[in-house]
N, C-alpha and C positions, 0 to 999 in steps of 0.2 A: 721737494716736488713742486712743480709749477702751479698746480691747483689743488685745492682740498676737496674732500668728498661733498661738502655743502655747495661749493661752486659748480662741481660736476653735476650734481642733482639739479640745480637751477637751470643749467644748460639743457639737460635732457628734458625737463618739464617744459621749458620754453619751446624747444624744438617740437615736442609732442603737441603742444597747443597750436603752433603754427600749422602743422600738418592737419590736425583735426578741424581747424577753422578755415582751411583752404587759403591760407595767407601765403601764396606761392612765392611771390617776390621776396618776402621777408625770409622764408625758408631757404630760398636759393642763396640769399646773402650770407648764410651761415657757413658756406663752403669755401675752402682755400682754392687757389687757382690750379693746383695739381691734384685735386680730390678724386677719389674713386668711391663709387656707390655700387655695392655688390650684394646681390641676393642669389646665392648658389641654389642649384637644384640637384636632386639625386644624392648628394653627399655634401657635407659641410666644408670640406677642404680640397675640393677639386681644383684643378688648374683652370682658371677662367679664360685663359688664352687658348686652351685646347679643348674645352668642353662647354656645352651649352649651359648658360645661366638664365635665371629668371630675369635678372637685371645685372648688367655689368656696364656701368656708365662712367666715362671720364667727365671732366668739368664741362666740356662743350655739350655732351649728351644730357647732362643734368639740366643745362639751360634749355635744350630742345624739349625735354620732358615737361618742364615748367611751362614753356610757351604753348605746348600742345594742350596741357590741362587748362590753361587760361583761354584758349581759342574757342572752346566748345566743340572742337573736332574729336576729342576723346569721348566717343559715344558711350563707353562704359561709365563715364563720369559726367554725363549731361542729363539731368543736373547732378552736381557733386553728391556723392554718398554721405549721409550723416555718419560721422566717425567719433569714437571715443577710445582712447588708449590708456591703459594702466601700466605703470613702470615700477619694477621692484628689483630687489637683490642687486643693488648697485655696488660695483667694486671698482676702485680706482687704483691704477698702478702706473709707475713711471715707465715710459717706453724709450726707445733710442732717440737721439738728437733733441732731447728736451720735450718731446711730445708726451701726451698722457693717454693711456688706454683706459677706457671706461666700458665695463661690461654690465649689461643689465638684462633682465627678463621683461617681456612685455605681453600684454593681451590687447588686441585691437578688436573692437566691436564695429562692424560695418553693417549698415542697413541698405539693401538694394533688392527690392521685391521681397526679400526675406532677410532675417538677421544671420550674419556670419560671424564666426569667432576665429580670429587668427592669433596664434601664439608662437613665441620663439625667444631667441636670445639675440641681442644686438651688441656688436663690438664697435665702439666709436674710437677713432684716434683723433684726439683734440690737439690743437696747436694754438699758441698765443701769438697773435699778429699785432702789429703796431696800432696804437690808438686805444681808446676806451679806458676802463678802470683797471687798477692793479697791474699796470704794466702792459696792457694790450687786450684786444678782443679775442675771445675764444672762437675758433672756427673748426669745422670738421675737415680733416685731411683725408679721412676714410670712414666709411660706414659699411659694415657687413651685417646683413640681417639673416639669421639662421632660423628659418621657419621650421617648426616641429614636423610639419607634414611636407617638407620639400621634395620627398621622394614619391609623392602621389600626384595624380592629375589634378591641376588646380584651375579654378575659374579665373578669368582675367583679374589681374591686380592693377586696375587703372588708377587707384589712389596711391598716395605716398605711403609706403610701408616703412 
């Protein structure tokens, strides 16, 4: 296997810290050029090309999302919400073409006029690219966030889930 559980955990914790601390450029740098960022709604395994999703971004849209968050034009995040996330139940399995699938549960605490709690499961597909330690940098080729309440009406998710 290309990475072990400890390396996968470090990656997830690092990504969580970048999101919680609004380090958008650093977070954006974690993605591969062909990445997909997907948050389904109404069901976990819908076809995102035929059904509405909360988020379904390719690499260019991820860049636009980051630019908007940094610009101050994302009114739901001006100022940015204080965030803290907890990650648990991390499972690492080998995927096709040498990629690694990492599944984990999460809880995100967001404070915006009131405290909100978001919970779910995240599926990361990690890929090792050239450079860095241990034969290459880990990057996200895909991230799918399965919110527990994705079938309910949700307030705006202006922050990075």
